[in-house]
Each structure stands twice: as structure tokens, then as C-alpha cells.
C-alpha positions, 0 to 999 in steps of 0.5 A: 796658808797661801791659796795660790790660783792657776791659770787655764795652761796649769801655770802657778805664780808663786811668791815668797812671803819673805823675800818676795821673790817670783817663780812661774811654775807649772804644777799640772803633776797636781791637778789631782792631787791635794793641792796643799804643799809645802814650798822652799823659797831660794832665801831658805823661807819655807811655806805652806801654799794651797793650789786653787784650780778652780775656774769659777770663783765660789762666795761663801753664803749661808742662805736657806732653800728647799730640793725636790729630786726629780722621779722620786717623791723626795724633797727637803730644806737644805742650806745652800753653802757656797754658790758660783756661775757653774755650780752650788754646795749645800747641806741638807738640814735631815737625812737624804737619799740623793745619789751621784748623778741625780738630776735635783730641782733646787730653789732658795733666794739670794740674800740681795735687795731684789731678794732674786730666786734661784730655781734650777735644775742641777747634776749630783757630783759629789756627796758626803754625808749630808754635804753635797756638791752639784753643777748647774744642768743650764749654766747660761740661764744663770748668768745674769741673776749670778754675774752681779750677785757673785761679785758683791 
């Protein structure tokens, strides 16, 4: 399945894998849907695509860390599974009581040569079992630490 990135105006360029025909398509109607689609080219080729509306590149990682829920006496160990300039996804190693919209302090170390320690407050956006998605509360303060890391 080919991943197609959508620009700021909800336009996507779809390229047929068989004949190379390119077409710009407005994908606004698919923004809040499953985003995995079948496409059919004028040459008759049928192929699958996945629309990616994400604004920031997300790097897959496996970094050990810990979390501390603000206002409650809850903490635990985590594995950071992917990271971007605006947010993070992690898995709790044990059952947790994190809720949507909680403010959580996150601490983990990048696997770069400097072993940069990331210590940030995040807002929980979604939770599925032990998997948690969150965005940084103060994204600007992380730009320098993450900019180079995300490009490597």
C-alpha cells in the first residue's frame, strides 16, 4: 500500500504504479475517514493508497522512559514508540489509569550520540489499552532538541 501525503490545502498527488500517470486530487472529503482507499487509474490499474494528513514527520523509535501523571500519585515505565516535533506515542509497560486530557510529565532519553534527555509535559489525546498518544504542551522548547534527531 502506497502512502500519499496530503498538503495544507488537502490536495494529494496520486501516481499510478503501472503507467506513472499523475493526478492531483482534492481529498477533503476523506479527512475524517479511514484514509485507506482503492484508486483506479485511467489505464485500468487498481491499487490501494493510504492518505497521510499528518503535518509533522513521525519517527519510529524504541526508547525507554517513564511518566508521572500531574495531580495524582501515578507513575510508570514506558516505551516511546514514535516521536514527532509535535507529539509522542508510547506504550505503558503495566496497566495504567491515564485519562484523556490528563497532563503527564514524560521523561526519556534519545538514542543519539549526545543521549539527549527529553523531560516534557504532555497532554493526552487518545488511549487504546496500554498505548497512549499525546502532544507536547510547549512544542517550541523542543524544536532544537528534536529538529536534528528527527532528520537522522
